[in-house]
C-alpha positions in Angstrom: 15.4 -52.2 10.7 13.0 -54.4 9.1 14.9 -57.0 7.8 12.3 -58.2 5.1 12.1 -55.3 3.7 16.4 -55.4 3.0 15.7 -58.8 2.1 13.3 -58.0 -0.5 15.2 -55.0 -1.9 18.6 -57.7 -2.3 16.1 -59.5 -4.0 14.6 -57.3 -6.7 18.2 -55.8 -7.5 19.2 -59.3 -8.0 16.3 -60.3 -10.5 16.1 -57.2 -11.7 19.2 -55.4 -12.7 21.5 -59.0 -12.5 23.9 -57.0 -15.1 24.8 -54.3 -13.0 25.5 -56.9 -9.9 27.6 -59.0 -12.5 30.0 -55.8 -13.5 30.6 -54.5 -10.1 31.6 -58.0 -8.6 33.7 -58.5 -11.7 35.4 -54.7 -11.2 36.3 -55.9 -7.3 37.5 -58.9 -8.5 39.8 -56.9 -10.7 41.0 -54.4 -7.7 41.5 -57.6 -5.9 43.4 -59.0 -8.4 46.2 -56.3 -8.1 47.0 -56.7 -4.8 47.8 -60.6 -5.5 51.1 -59.7 -6.3 51.8 -57.9 -3.2 51.5 -61.5 -1.0 54.5 -62.3 0.8 55.3 -65.6 2.4 56.5 -66.1 5.8 57.4 -69.5 7.2 59.6 -71.2 10.4 58.8 -71.5 14.0 60.0 -68.2 15.0 56.6 -65.8 13.6 54.9 -68.3 16.3 57.5 -67.3 19.2 57.1 -63.8 18.9 56.5 -61.6 21.7 56.2 -63.7 24.4 58.1 -63.2 27.3 60.2 -66.3 27.4 61.1 -65.3 23.7 61.9 -61.5 24.7 63.9 -62.6 27.7 65.6 -65.0 24.8 66.6 -62.3 22.9 67.4 -59.7 25.4 70.0 -62.6 26.6 71.6 -62.9 23.2 72.4 -59.0 22.4 73.1 -58.4 26.5 75.3 -61.4 26.2 77.4 -61.1 22.7 80.4 -58.9 21.9 79.4 -55.6 21.0 80.1 -53.9 17.6 80.9 -57.5 15.8 79.6 -59.7 13.5 77.5 -62.9 14.4 79.2 -66.4 13.5 77.3 -69.1 12.3 78.2 -72.5 11.0 77.7 -75.4 8.9 78.4 -78.8 9.5 79.3 -81.3 6.7 78.1 -84.9 7.7 79.8 -87.4 6.3 79.0 -91.0 6.4 81.1 -94.6 5.6 81.7 -97.7 6.2 84.6 -96.1 8.1 85.0 -92.0 8.0 88.4 -93.0 10.0 90.0 -94.4 7.1 92.6 -92.3 5.1 90.3 -91.7 2.1 87.3 -90.5 3.9 89.4 -88.3 6.0 91.2 -86.5 3.6 87.8 -86.1 1.4 86.5 -84.3 4.4 89.9 -82.3 4.8 89.8 -81.5 1.0 86.2 -80.6 1.6 86.5 -78.0 4.4 89.4 -76.7 2.4 87.7 -76.0 -0.7 85.3 -73.8 1.4 87.9 -72.5 3.1 89.2 -71.1 -0.2 85.7 -69.1 -1.5 86.3 -65.9 0.3 82.4 -65.7 -0.1 81.6 -68.0 1.9 83.0 -65.9 4.6 85.1 -69.1 6.3 86.6 -68.2 9.8 87.5 -71.5 10.4 86.7 -75.6 10.2 86.9 -78.2 12.5 86.7 -81.9 12.2 87.9 -85.3 13.7 90.1 -85.5 10.3 91.7 -82.0 11.4 92.4 -83.7 15.4 94.1 -86.7 13.9 96.5 -84.7 11.2 97.2 -82.5 13.6 98.1 -85.3 16.2 100.5 -86.5 13.0 101.9 -82.3 12.5 101.1 -80.2 15.5 102.0 -76.9 12.8 99.0 -78.5 10.5 96.3 -75.6 11.3 95.2 -75.6 7.7 92.8 -77.9 5.8 95.9 -77.7 3.2 98.1 -78.6 5.7 96.2 -81.3 7.2 95.6 -83.1 3.8 99.3 -83.1 3.6 99.9 -84.7 7.4 97.5 -87.5 6.5 98.6 -88.1 3.0 102.7 -88.4 4.4 101.5 -90.8 7.0 101.5 -94.4 7.2 98.6 -96.4 7.4 100.2 -97.3 10.6 100.7 -93.9 11.7 97.1 -92.8 10.9 95.9 -95.4 13.6 98.0 -94.7 16.3 97.5 -90.8 15.6 93.4 -91.9 15.9 93.5 -93.7 19.0 96.0 -90.5 20.2 93.2 -88.1 19.0 90.6 -90.3 21.2 92.1 -90.5 24.6 93.7 -86.7 24.7 90.8 -84.9 22.7 87.3 -85.0 24.2 86.1 -83.5 21.4 87.1 -85.8 19.4 84.9 -88.7 20.8 82.0 -86.0 20.2 82.4 -85.4 16.1 82.1 -89.2 15.7 79.4 -91.3 15.6 78.4 -93.9 18.8 79.7 -96.8 17.0 83.4 -95.5 17.1 85.7 -98.3 18.0 88.9 -97.1 19.5 90.6 -100.5 19.1 89.8 -100.7 15.4 89.9 -97.2 14.8 86.7 -97.1 13.1 83.2 -94.9 12.9 80.5 -95.3 10.0 79.8 -91.3 10.9 81.5 -88.0 11.3 80.3 -84.3 11.6 82.7 -81.4 10.2 82.1 -78.0 11.0 82.6 -74.6 8.9 82.4 -71.4 11.1 81.5 -68.5 8.9 81.0 -64.3 10.0 77.4 -63.4 8.9 75.7 -59.7 9.8 75.1 -58.9 13.6 71.3 -60.3 14.6 69.9 -63.2 13.0 70.6 -64.9 16.0 69.0 -63.4 18.5 65.9 -65.2 18.6 64.7 -68.9 19.3 62.6 -69.7 16.7 63.6 -70.9 12.7 62.6 -68.7 10.1 61.5 -68.5 6.8 65.0 -66.5 5.7 68.8 -66.6 7.0 71.7 -65.5 6.1 73.1 -68.7 5.9 70.7 -70.0 3.4 73.0 -69.3 -0.1 75.9 -70.2 1.9 75.1 -73.0 2.9 72.9 -74.0 -1.1 76.5 -72.9 -2.6 78.8 -75.0 0.0 76.5 -77.9 -1.2 77.5 -77.8 -4.9 80.9 -76.8 -3.2 81.1 -80.5 -1.4 79.3 -82.2 -4.2 82.7 -81.7 -5.9 84.4 -84.0 -3.0 84.1 -87.6 -3.4 83.2 -89.3 -0.2 79.8 -88.9 0.8 79.6 -85.9 2.9 76.1 -83.6 3.0 75.8 -80.1 3.8 73.3 -79.2 7.1 72.0 -75.8 8.9 69.7 -73.3 9.9 70.1 -72.0 6.1 69.5 -75.4 4.8 66.7 -75.8 7.2 65.5 -72.6 6.4 65.4 -73.2 2.5 63.1 -75.9 3.4 60.8 -74.1 5.7 60.1 -71.8 2.6 59.9 -74.1 -0.2 57.7 -76.3 1.1 54.7 -73.8 1.2 54.8 -73.3 -2.5 55.4 -77.7 -2.6 52.5 -78.1 -0.8 50.1 -75.8 -2.8 51.6 -76.7 -6.3 50.0 -80.4 -5.1 47.3 -79.2 -2.8 45.7 -77.2 -4.9 45.2 -78.7 -8.1 44.0 -82.0 -6.3 41.5 -80.1 -4.8 40.2 -78.6 -8.1 40.2 -82.6 -9.7 38.0 -83.2 -6.5 35.9 -80.5 -6.4 35.2 -80.0 -9.8 34.1 -83.8 -10.0 32.0 -83.6 -7.2 30.1 -80.2 -8.6 29.7 -82.2 -11.8 27.7 -84.7 -10.3 26.0 -82.1 -8.0 25.4 -79.8 -10.6 24.9 -82.0 -13.9 25.0 -79.0 -16.3 28.1 -77.1 -17.7 27.0 -73.7 -17.8 26.0 -74.2 -14.2 28.8 -75.8 -12.9 31.1 -72.8 -15.0 29.4 -70.3 -13.1 30.0 -71.9 -9.5 33.9 -72.3 -10.5 33.8 -68.8 -11.7 32.4 -68.4 -8.1 35.2 -70.2 -5.9 37.9 -68.7 -8.4 36.4 -65.0 -7.4 36.6 -65.6 -3.7 40.1 -66.9 -3.5 41.2 -63.8 -5.8 39.4 -61.6 -3.3 40.5 -63.5 0.1 44.5 -63.1 -1.2 44.2 -60.0 -2.8 42.9 -58.5 0.5 46.2 -60.5 1.9 48.2 -58.7 -0.4 46.8 -55.3 -0.1 46.3 -55.9 3.9 49.9 -56.6 4.0 49.2 -60.0 5.3 52.2 -62.4 5.0 51.0 -65.9 3.5 52.5 -68.7 6.1 52.0 -72.3 6.4 48.6 -71.6 8.7 47.4 -70.0 5.9 47.5 -73.2 3.4 44.5 -74.1 5.3 42.2 -70.8 4.2 41.9 -71.6 0.3 40.0 -75.2 0.9 38.8 -74.1 3.9 36.7 -70.7 1.7 36.1 -73.6 -1.0 34.5 -75.9 1.5 31.6 -73.1 2.6 31.8 -71.7 -1.2 30.6 -75.2 -2.7 28.1 -75.6 0.0 26.2 -72.2 -0.7 26.6 -72.6 -4.3 24.9 -76.1 -4.1 22.2 -74.9 -1.9 21.7 -71.6 -4.3 21.1 -73.5 -7.5 19.8 -76.4 -5.8 17.1 -74.7 -3.7 16.5 -72.6 -7.1 15.9 -75.9 -9.4 13.4 -77.1 -6.4 11.7 -73.9 -7.5 11.5 -74.0 -11.6 10.7 -78.1 -11.1 7.1 -76.3 -9.7 6.8 -74.4 -12.9 7.9 -71.2 -11.7 9.5 -68.4 -13.9 13.2 -67.6 -13.4 12.6 -64.2 -11.7 9.6 -66.2 -9.2 11.9 -69.0 -9.0 15.2 -66.6 -7.5 12.8 -64.3 -5.7 11.9 -67.0 -3.6 15.2 -68.7 -3.7 17.3 -65.6 -2.7 14.3 -64.5 -0.1 15.3 -67.6 1.8 19.0 -68.2 1.0 20.2 -65.1 1.7 18.9 -65.1 5.0 20.7 -68.7 5.7 23.7 -67.8 4.1 24.0 -64.3 6.4 23.2 -66.9 9.6 25.9 -69.2 8.2 28.4 -66.7 7.4 27.7 -64.8 11.1 28.4 -68.3 13.0 31.3 -69.0 10.6 33.2 -65.5 11.4 32.7 -65.9 15.1 33.9 -69.3 14.4 37.1 -68.2 12.8 37.2 -64.5 14.3 37.4 -66.8 18.1 41.3 -67.3 17.0 42.0 -63.7 17.0 42.1 -63.8 20.9 45.1 -65.8 20.1 48.6 -64.8 21.7 50.1 -66.1 18.8 50.2 -63.8 15.1 50.1 -66.5 12.6 46.9 -67.6 14.8 45.6 -64.3 14.6 46.2 -63.7 11.1 44.6 -67.3 10.5 41.2 -66.0 12.1 41.3 -62.4 10.5 42.0 -63.8 6.5 39.6 -67.0 7.5 36.8 -64.2 8.7 37.0 -62.0 6.3 37.2 -64.9 3.0 33.7 -66.6 4.6 32.4 -62.6 4.2 33.8 -62.9 0.4 32.1 -66.3 0.1 28.8 -65.3 1.7 28.6 -61.5 -0.6 30.1 -63.5 -3.7 27.0 -66.6 -3.4 24.7 -65.1 -1.7 24.3 -62.3 -4.3 26.9 -62.5 -7.4 25.8 -66.2 -8.5 22.1 -65.4 -8.4 23.0 -62.6 -10.4 24.8 -64.6 -12.7 22.2 -67.6 -12.7 19.5 -65.1 -13.3 21.4 -64.1 -16.7 22.1 -67.2 -17.6 18.7 -68.5 -17.3 17.2 -65.4 -19.3 19.5 -65.9 -22.5 18.9 -69.7 -22.3 14.7 -68.1 -22.9 16.0 -66.1 -25.8 19.1 -68.6 -27.3 19.2 -71.9 -27.9 21.8 -72.8 -25.1 21.3 -76.1 -24.0 20.4 -77.0 -20.0 21.4 -80.8 -19.0 19.2 -80.7 -15.8 17.2 -78.8 -13.5 16.4 -81.8 -11.3 17.6 -80.5 -7.8 19.7 -83.0 -5.9 17.6 -85.6 -3.3 14.0 -85.0 -5.1 11.2 -86.3 -3.7 11.1 -89.0 -5.9 14.5 -89.9 -5.4 16.1 -93.3 -3.7 18.3 -90.6 -1.7 15.9 -89.0 -0.1 14.5 -92.6 1.6 18.1 -93.1 2.5 18.5 -89.3 4.1 15.3 -89.5 6.6 16.3 -92.1 8.4 16.8 -89.0 11.2 13.3 -88.2 10.6 12.0 -92.2 11.7 13.6 -91.6 14.6 13.0 -88.5 15.6 9.2 -90.1 14.9 9.1 -92.7 17.1 11.2 -91.7 20.5 13.2 -88.4 20.0 13.7 -87.9 23.4 15.4 -91.2 24.3 17.5 -90.9 21.4 18.7 -87.4 21.9 19.5 -88.6 25.3 21.5 -91.3 24.4 23.1 -89.1 22.2 24.2 -86.7 24.5 25.8 -89.0 26.8 27.9 -90.9 24.2 28.7 -87.2 23.5 29.4 -86.7 26.9 31.6 -89.5 26.9 33.6 -89.0 24.4 34.5 -85.5 25.3 35.3 -86.9 28.5 37.8 -88.9 26.6 39.1 -86.1 24.7 40.5 -84.0 27.9 43.8 -85.9 27.7 44.9 -84.6 23.4 48.3 -83.5 23.9 49.8 -80.2 23.4 53.2 -80.1 21.1 55.2 -77.1 19.2 58.1 -78.5 17.2 60.3 -77.6 14.4 59.4 -81.1 12.7 55.3 -79.7 12.4 56.5 -77.8 9.5 59.2 -79.9 7.8 57.6 -82.5 5.5 58.6 -86.1 6.3 61.8 -88.1 6.1 60.4 -89.9 3.1 57.5 -89.0 0.6 55.7 -91.6 -1.6 56.9 -92.4 -4.8 54.1 -90.9 -7.0 54.8 -87.9 -5.1 58.4 -87.5 -6.3 56.8 -89.2 -9.5 54.8 -86.0 -10.1 55.3 -83.8 -13.7 56.8 -80.3 -13.6 56.2 -78.1 -11.9 54.0 -80.2 -9.5 57.7 -82.5 -8.5 58.3 -81.1 -4.8 61.8 -80.2 -4.1 64.0 -82.8 -2.6 63.7 -82.4 1.3 66.7 -83.9 3.2 66.4 -81.8 6.6 64.2 -83.9 8.4 66.2 -87.2 7.8 69.2 -85.4 8.5 68.1 -84.6 12.0 66.5 -88.3 12.9 69.8 -89.4 11.2 71.9 -87.2 14.1 70.1 -88.2 16.8 70.1 -92.2 15.8 73.7 -92.0 15.1 75.5 -89.4 17.6 75.2 -89.6 21.6 73.8 -86.9 23.3 77.0 -85.8 24.9 76.1 -81.9 23.7 73.3 -81.5 25.9 70.6 -79.3 26.3 70.7 -76.2 28.4 68.2 -73.6 29.8 68.9 -70.4 30.6 67.9 -67.6 33.6 67.9 -64.2 32.9 69.1 -62.2 36.1 68.2 -58.8 36.1 69.4 -57.1 39.2 72.3 -55.1 40.7 74.7 -57.4 40.2 77.4 -55.3 42.7 74.5 -56.3 46.2 76.4 -58.3 48.3 74.0 -61.2 48.4 73.8 -61.4 44.5 76.5 -64.7 43.7 74.8 -66.2 46.9 71.4 -66.3 45.6 72.8 -67.8 42.2 74.7 -70.2 43.7 72.2 -71.3 46.0 69.5 -71.6 43.6 71.4 -74.7 42.1 71.4 -76.5 45.2 69.1 -79.9 45.4 67.9 -79.0 41.5 64.8 -80.7 39.7 64.9 -83.9 38.3 65.4 -82.7 34.3 68.5 -80.6 35.5 72.1 -82.7 35.3 73.8 -82.4 38.9 76.6 -84.1 40.7 76.8 -83.8 44.4 73.3 -82.3 44.7 74.5 -79.0 43.0 73.4 -78.0 39.4 75.7 -78.4 36.5 75.7 -74.8 35.5 78.1 -71.8 33.8 77.6 -68.6 36.1 79.7 -65.2 36.7 79.6 -67.7 40.1 81.9 -70.2 37.7 83.7 -67.6 35.9 85.1 -66.2 39.4 85.6 -69.7 41.0 87.7 -71.1 37.4 90.0 -67.9 38.2 90.4 -68.6 41.2 92.1 -72.0 40.4 94.4 -70.2 38.2 95.6 -66.8 39.7 96.4 -67.2 43.8 96.1 -63.3 43.9 92.6 -63.1 42.7 91.7 -66.4 44.4 93.1 -64.5 47.8 90.7 -61.7 47.1 87.8 -63.9 46.9 88.5 -65.7 50.0 88.6 -62.4 52.2 85.3 -61.7 50.5 83.9 -65.2 51.5 82.5 -64.8 54.6 81.2 -69.0 54.6 84.4 -70.3 52.9 82.3 -71.7 49.6 84.3 -69.8 46.8 81.0 -67.5 46.8 82.1 -64.0 47.6 79.8 -62.1 49.5 81.3 -58.6 50.5 82.7 -55.7 47.8 81.4 -57.6 45.0 82.4 -54.0 42.8 86.5 -54.6 43.7 86.0 -58.3 43.0 84.3 -57.5 39.2 87.2 -55.2 38.7 89.6 -57.5 39.4 88.0 -60.5 37.4 87.4 -58.2 33.7 91.1 -57.0 34.1 92.0 -60.3 34.0 92.0 -62.6 31.0 88.6 -63.6 32.1 87.3 -60.7 31.2 85.9 -61.9 27.6 84.2 -65.0 29.9 82.8 -63.0 32.1 81.1 -60.6 29.9 79.5 -64.0 28.7 77.7 -64.3 31.9 77.3 -60.5 33.0 76.7 -57.4 31.5 79.4 -54.8 31.9 76.8 -52.1 33.5 76.4 -54.7 36.2 72.9 -54.7 36.0 71.7 -58.1 34.8 73.7 -61.6 34.6 72.7 -65.2 33.3 73.0 -68.7 34.4 72.8 -71.5 32.1 72.2 -75.1 33.5 72.5 -78.4 31.8 69.8 -80.3 31.5 69.0 -84.2 30.7 69.0 -85.2 27.0 65.9 -87.4 27.3 63.9 -85.1 29.5 60.7 -84.2 28.6 59.7 -80.9 27.1 57.5 -80.1 29.7 59.3 -80.8 32.5 62.5 -78.9 31.5 60.2 -75.5 31.3 58.2 -76.4 34.3 61.4 -76.9 36.3 63.7 -74.0 34.5 60.8 -71.8 35.6 61.0 -73.4 39.5 64.5 -72.5 39.8 63.8 -69.1 38.8 61.4 -69.0 41.2 64.3 -69.7 44.0 65.8 -66.4 43.1 65.1 -62.9 45.2 65.4 -60.7 42.2 63.6 -61.0 38.8 64.8 -63.8 37.0 63.2 -65.4 34.0 63.4 -68.9 32.9 63.9 -68.8 29.1 65.9 -70.6 25.9 64.8 -72.6 23.1 63.3 -75.3 24.9 61.3 -73.1 27.5 60.1 -71.1 24.5 58.6 -74.2 22.2 57.3 -74.8 25.5 55.3 -71.6 26.3 54.5 -72.0 22.6 53.1 -75.2 23.5 50.6 -73.6 26.3 49.2 -71.0 24.3 48.4 -73.0 21.9 46.3 -75.0 24.2 45.3 -72.3 26.2 44.4 -70.4 22.1 42.6 -74.1 21.8 40.2 -74.2 24.7 39.5 -70.2 25.0 38.8 -70.0 20.9 36.2 -73.4 21.2 34.6 -71.7 24.4 34.2 -67.9 22.4 32.9 -69.5 19.3 30.3 -71.5 20.9 29.0 -68.5 23.2 29.2 -66.2 20.2 27.6 -68.6 18.1 24.6 -69.3 20.4 24.4 -65.7 20.8 24.6 -64.6 17.6 21.7 -67.8 16.7 19.6 -66.2 19.6 19.6 -62.9 18.1 18.9 -63.6 14.8 16.3 -66.1 14.9 14.6 -63.8 17.6 15.2 -61.5 14.7 13.7 -63.3 11.9 11.1 -65.5 13.8 10.4 -64.1 17.2 11.7 -67.2 18.5 15.3 -67.4 20.7 14.9 -70.5 21.5 15.4 -72.0 18.3 19.1 -71.7 18.3 18.5 -74.7 21.1 18.4 -77.1 18.7 20.6 -75.8 16.6 23.4 -75.8 18.7 22.8 -79.9 19.7 24.8 -80.9 16.8 27.6 -79.1 16.9 28.2 -80.0 20.5 28.3 -83.8 19.2 30.7 -82.9 16.2 32.8 -80.9 18.4 32.9 -83.9 20.8 33.4 -86.8 18.3 36.0 -84.5 16.5 38.1 -84.3 19.7 37.8 -88.0 20.3 39.1 -88.6 16.9 41.9 -86.3 17.8 42.9 -88.5 20.8 41.9 -91.8 19.3 44.6 -91.1 16.0 47.3 -89.6 18.7 47.1 -86.0 17.0 47.9 -83.3 19.5 46.9 -79.9 19.6 50.0 -78.0 17.5 50.4 -74.9 16.2 47.9 -75.9 13.0 45.5 -78.0 14.9 45.0 -75.3 17.9 42.4 -74.1 15.5 40.5 -77.1 14.6 37.9 -76.9 17.6 36.3 -73.5 16.4 36.7 -73.8 13.0 34.3 -76.6 13.6 31.6 -74.7 14.9 32.1 -72.1 12.4 31.7 -74.5 9.5 29.7 -77.4 11.3 26.9 -75.2 12.0 26.8 -74.5 8.4 24.6 -78.2 8.0 22.5 -77.2 11.2 21.1 -73.8 10.0 20.5 -74.6 7.1 18.4 -77.8 8.1 16.9 -75.4 10.8 16.3 -72.7 8.6 14.2 -74.6 6.0 12.1 -76.4 8.6 10.8 -73.2 10.4 9.5 -72.7 7.0 8.3 -75.5 6.1 6.5 -75.4 9.4 4.4 -72.6 9.0 2.4 -74.5 6.5 2.9 -77.9 7.7 2.3 -80.4 10.5 5.5 -81.1 12.5 6.4 -84.5 11.1 5.8 -83.7 7.0 7.4 -80.4 7.7 10.4 -82.2 9.1 10.2 -84.7 6.2 10.3 -82.4 3.7 12.8 -80.4 5.2 15.1 -83.3 5.0 14.4 -85.0 2.2 14.8 -81.0 0.5 17.8 -79.5 2.1 19.4 -83.5 3.0 20.1 -83.7 -0.5 22.1 -80.3 -1.1 23.8 -80.9 2.5 25.1 -84.3 1.0 26.3 -83.0 -1.8 28.2 -80.1 -0.1 29.6 -83.0 2.3 31.5 -85.3 -0.6 32.0 -82.5 -2.6 33.9 -80.5 0.6 35.1 -83.3 2.7 37.0 -84.7 -0.5 37.7 -81.2 -1.7 39.2 -80.3 2.0 40.8 -83.7 2.5 43.5 -83.1 -0.2 45.3 -81.2 2.8 46.3 -84.7 3.9 48.4 -84.9 0.7 50.3 -81.7 1.9 54.6 -82.2 2.6 54.3 -81.6 5.9 52.6 -83.3 8.8 50.2 -80.6 10.8 48.8 -79.6 7.5 47.8 -82.7 6.9 46.5 -83.8 10.2 44.5 -80.1 10.1 42.7 -81.8 6.4 41.9 -85.3 7.7 40.3 -83.8 11.3 38.5 -80.9 9.3 37.2 -83.3 6.3 35.9 -85.7 9.4 34.5 -82.4 11.3 32.5 -81.8 8.3 31.3 -85.7 8.0 30.4 -85.8 11.2 28.3 -82.3 11.1 26.2 -83.7 8.0 25.7 -86.8 10.3 24.0 -85.1 12.7 22.6 -82.4 11.2 20.5 -85.1 9.4 20.2 -87.9 12.0 20.6 -85.8 15.9 19.1 -82.5 14.7 15.3 -84.0 14.5 15.2 -85.4 17.5 16.2 -82.1 18.8 13.4 -79.9 16.6 11.3 -82.4 17.4 11.2 -81.5 21.0 11.4 -78.3 20.6 8.6 -78.1 18.4 6.9 -80.0 21.3 7.6 -77.3 24.2 8.2 -74.3 21.8 6.7 -74.8 18.5 3.6 -72.9 17.1 1.5 -75.4 18.2 2.7 -75.7 21.9 3.3 -79.0 23.6 2.3 -81.9 21.8 -0.7 -84.3 23.2 -0.1 -87.3 24.8 -0.7 -90.0 22.2 -2.0 -93.8 23.1 1.3 -96.7 22.4 1.6 -96.6 18.5 0.6 -93.3 17.6 2.4 -90.7 16.4 2.3 -87.0 15.2 2.0 -86.3 11.6 3.5 -89.7 10.6 4.3 -89.3 6.8 4.1 -92.2 4.2 7.1 -91.8 2.6 5.9 -92.9 -0.6 3.5 -90.2 -0.6 3.4 -87.3 -2.9 4.3 -84.8 0.1 2.8 -81.9 -2.0 -0.2 -82.8 -4.5 -0.9 -79.7 -5.0 2.0 -77.3 -6.3 -0.2 -74.2 -6.8 -1.8 -74.1 -3.5 1.8 -73.8 -2.0 3.4 -70.7 -3.6 6.1 -70.2 -1.8 6.7 -73.8 0.1 9.9 -72.8 2.0 13.4 -73.9 2.8 16.8 -74.2 1.4 
C-alpha cells in the first residue's frame, strides 16, 4: 500500500469533513465514558505475588497444613505506649480495652492476651477473662502488683516478648507493650504471602479502633485489616493530590505554549478525551486500577501535550507564511501524521515491552499505557486538527478573537539562538563530540549496573510523616490519617526481634519412604549463615521434631522409635507407617498434622532465620537447603516470595529494556525505509535514546533509587517517551534536507521543532513530575525519574542528535559523503542573524513538524 495515499485521504477528511470527525470522536467519548463507572481498584502486594512458584507453594502449604473445615484465625494488635505500661493504671487500661472488644459479638473475638493479663493471673490464677483480670489488679496493692510483674518476667517467657526492649525488671517498668486479640474469620484469607487491598479484618479493626478510643491509656489498634485499608485509601488520596496539581501545571504551561484561550480549550478537551478513553477502556475490559496505574494519566498527558503543541505550533508556522486554513492544515497533518505515527509506534513498543513480565500488574500497566498512547495518537492526530479547522473557519465567519498565531521558537525569537547550540557543535566537530558523548554515556551506564532491586510492603504505603501542607489541604484533597508506617517503625524500634523470621521448605514425596525423615534431618546439618543453628544443626520445626518431642514424653512411643532407628540419632528409618500411626493416635496428632498431611504425601519444614539477615541471602540460603533433599522440595515463605518478586522485577526491567530497544530500532528501520527509502535514518534516531537511558539509570543509582514494582518499568518507558523527541527532529530534518543544504536544513529543524520540543518538555516535566506528590514513595520516585528522563531526552535530541545527523548525512545522506574541507571551513554554515527563508513563496511546502 502506498502510505502517501492513506495520508492524503486523512488530510482531505480532516480539512473537508471536520464536522464528521469531531462528532464521531465525541460519540466515542460517550461510549468510553460508560466504562468509567466499571473501573475497580486493586491494591497491596498480593497482586504482584500471584502466579509465582514460591507463592503457589506458600499457598499450598497453608492449605495443606491448616485444619480442615475450620475458619481461619485473625489477630489484632493493641499497641500501648506510656511512661510505664506496667503501672496499675496502664495495665487496667489495656485490660479494659480487651474487655470491651471481647463483649462485642460482631468482632468474633475468640481470645485475648497481654502482659497485663499475665500479671493478673500471677495475682489470681483463676482470672481467665479480661473482666476477672481487671478485678485481680484492682484488688491488689501496689507492692503485690510489682511482685507479680517480677514473677511473670521470671516464669513466663511470653511476658518478656510482649514488652518493649527497655523493660526493667528491677523497677518493673517499660514504655511500650503489645496485646493481642484473636478473631474467627472466614476461611482462606491467609493462604497467600502478600497483603491485599481488602481484608475481612478491615471492618473489624476499624471498629476496634473506635472502641479502644473510648479507653484512656494511649492504645492504638494495628493489624492486616488496617494495612489493607491504607493500601486502598492511598490510591484515592494520591489521585486527589496528583491529578489537580498536574492540571494546574499543565494549564499554566499550555497557556504559555498556546497563548490563545480557544486553542488552549481545544488542547485541554483533547487531553480529557485521552484520559476518558483510556480509563473507559479499562472499565470495559475489566482491568482494575492499581497503584502502578496512577502513573498512566500523567504519561498520557505527557504524550498528548507533546502532540498538541507540535500540531498547533506546526500549523501556526504555515499560517504566518500566509497559508489558508485548509492549506496550512493539509501541510501540517501531511507531516505530523507520519511523525505522530512513528512516535506512537515506538512508544507503544516501549510500553508493550512490559507485557513480557511475569508480574500481572506490570503487564496490565504495559497494556493500558500502550492502548492509551494509541488513543492519544488518534485524538491528537485526527480529532484536534479537525477541531482546529472548525475553530479557525468559524473565526473567518464570526468575530471570534485570536490572541496569538506566533509559533514557539520562531526564527526571530531569542529562544532560537539558544536552541541552535547543538547545530554549532555539529558544524565544528561532530565526530569528536559524538565519540565523547558515547564514551561518557558508556561510563555512566557501567556505573548504573550497581542499581539494587527491592520489593517491600513499604513501597506501597505513605511515609511516616506527610508534609504539613499536605495535611492542611482543604477537603476533598486532604488525605486520610495514615499510621501503618509509623507503627511498623515504632515496633521495630521498641521491640527486640525475639520473634525471628522463618522460611519453609515444602517437601512433596511419600512420607513413609524409609529415608525421608533422615533427609529432613540431614538437610538441617551445617546450615547456611542466615539460618539460626546450634551445634551445627538448624533450628527447625518439622515432623521429625514432633516425633522427637513426643518420644521425650511417651516411653512406649520412644521404644517404638528406637526399634526403628538404625543409627541411634533419634530419627526413625524403618516402618515409618507404624510410627506415624502411633503418633497420630496420640495427643500430638494436631501438632503432627501441622507438618505432615494426613495422606502422608507431603510435609513442611520450618527453619528459623536471623532477623538481621538480608532478604536476598535468606532466599538464596532457603533454596540451597531445599536442594539438599532428594525428593521435590520448594523453598517458600513470605521472605522467599518477596525475594522472588524482586528477582522477577529485575529481570522484567532488563528484558523490557532490551525488547524496547530492539523493537524500537527495528520499527524505525522499517518505517524510515517505507517513507523515505532510508532505513539508516534509524541509527541517528537511536543515539539520543541510548544516552538518555544511560543517564536515567545512572541517576537511579546516584539517588539510591532501586528497581521496584513501580520503577522497573522506567527504562522501557524512557525509550517510549524519549524517542518522541528524536523522531520529531529526525523527521523534520529529512524533510528540510530534501530542499536545503545540510547545515541550513539542520538549523531550520532545530529552530522550528526545537521551540515546540522545549514547550512540550517543560509542560510534561512539570506535569508528570507532580507524581512526586503521591503519598507513597515508589510512585514519587517514578514521577521524578520519568520527568528527568524527558529532560535528558530533550537535551540529547537538541544537542547530541544534530552531530549524529551530520555524520549520517556525510555517509548516507542524499549528497553522499562530505567533501574534505580545509581547516576552519564548514559546509553550509548559516548566519544565525540571516533570514533562513527570504522568499517564503518559493517554498510552498517547507516541511517539518
